C-alpha positions in Angstrom: -100.1 -83.6 68.5 -97.7 -84.2 65.6 -94.4 -85.9 66.0 -92.6 -82.6 65.3 -94.5 -80.8 68.0 -93.9 -83.6 70.5 -90.2 -83.5 69.7 -90.1 -79.7 70.2 -91.9 -80.1 73.5 -89.5 -82.8 74.7 -86.4 -80.7 73.7 -87.9 -77.7 75.4 -88.6 -79.7 78.6 -85.0 -81.0 78.6 -83.6 -77.4 78.1 -85.9 -76.1 80.9 -84.7 -78.9 83.3 -81.1 -77.9 82.4 -81.8 -74.3 83.4 -83.5 -75.5 86.6 -80.6 -77.7 87.5 -78.1 -74.8 86.9 -80.2 -72.4 88.9 -80.7 -74.9 91.7 -76.9 -75.4 92.0 -76.3 -71.7 92.0 -79.0 -70.9 94.6 -78.1 -73.7 97.0 -74.4 -72.7 96.8 -75.3 -69.0 97.2 -77.7 -69.5 100.0 -75.2 -71.6 101.9 -72.5 -69.0 101.4 -74.8 -66.4 103.0 -74.4 -68.2 106.3 -70.7 -67.5 106.3 -68.9 -64.3 107.2 -68.4 -63.1 103.6 -71.6 -61.1 103.5 -71.8 -59.7 106.9 -70.5 -56.3 105.8 -72.8 -56.1 102.8 -75.9 -56.8 105.0 -74.6 -54.2 107.6 -74.5 -51.7 104.7 -78.1 -52.6 103.8 -79.0 -51.6 107.4 -81.8 -54.0 108.2 -79.8 -56.4 110.3 -78.2 -59.8 109.9 -81.5 -61.7 110.2 -82.1 -60.8 106.5 -79.0 -62.6 105.5 -80.2 -65.8 107.2 -83.7 -65.4 105.8 -82.3 -64.8 102.3 -79.9 -67.8 102.6 -82.7 -70.0 103.7 -85.0 -68.9 100.9 -82.3 -69.4 98.3 -81.6 -72.9 99.5 -85.3 -73.9 99.7 -85.9 -72.4 96.3 -83.0 -74.1 94.8 -84.0 -77.5 96.2 -87.6 -76.8 95.1 -86.5 -76.3 91.5 -85.5 -80.0 91.5 -88.9 -81.3 92.7 -91.2 -81.5 89.7 -94.4 -80.7 91.7 -92.7 -77.7 93.4 -90.6 -76.3 90.5 -93.0 -73.6 89.4 -93.7 -72.4 93.0 -90.0 -72.4 93.8 -89.1 -70.4 90.7 -91.9 -67.9 91.6 -90.4 -67.6 95.1 -87.0 -67.0 93.7 -88.4 -64.3 91.4 -89.4 -62.5 94.6 -86.1 -63.0 96.3 -84.2 -61.8 93.2 -86.5 -58.8 92.8 -85.6 -57.8 96.3 -81.9 -58.3 95.5 -82.2 -56.1 92.4 -83.9 -53.3 94.4 -81.4 -53.6 97.2 -78.4 -53.5 94.8 -79.8 -50.5 93.0 -80.9 -48.4 96.0 -79.3 -49.6 99.2 -75.8 -50.8 98.4 -73.1 -48.3 97.5 -71.7 -49.2 94.0 -74.1 -52.1 93.9 -74.3 -54.2 90.8 -77.7 -55.5 90.0 -76.8 -57.4 86.8 -76.4 -60.9 88.3 -79.6 -60.7 90.4 -81.4 -59.3 87.3 -80.2 -62.3 85.2 -81.2 -64.7 87.9 -84.6 -63.0 88.2 -85.2 -63.4 84.5 -84.2 -67.0 84.4 -86.3 -67.8 87.4 -89.2 -66.0 85.7 -88.8 -68.1 82.6 -88.9 -71.3 84.7 -91.9 -70.0 86.7 -93.7 -69.2 83.4 -93.1 -72.6 81.8 -93.8 -74.5 85.0 -97.0 -72.5 85.8 -99.1 -75.6 85.4 -97.5 -77.0 88.6 -98.4 -73.8 90.5 -102.0 -74.0 89.1 -102.2 -77.7 90.1 -101.0 -76.8 93.7 -103.6 -74.1 93.9 -106.4 -76.5 92.7 -105.3 -79.0 95.3 -105.5 -76.4 98.0 -108.9 -75.3 97.0 -110.4 -78.8 97.0 
């Protein structure tokens, strides 16, 4: 690998860690806020029950923390892609005047992290198989 390619790879890794840290901060904060009273009405409107609020909050906190652990970053990002896909669908079809733009942006950023950290997911799968 040339020095230039190594430098590009290093800068890319630093940028990716920056995205992961920002996403982690957002998801931990967002997940924690779901345990408060601020989202009770929204989850009532969804009509599934308040248990979904607690599950979503737990998944966001776990995913956010997972983004900060190198070995789990890809898997955490992949899990957050699923959570945000559910949020996009919910905002589009179940919430009156829902706005799916923020969940869509978070889904896209999580997908970028999942893609570039896919080696960690493949490594975890290989360890499970052996």
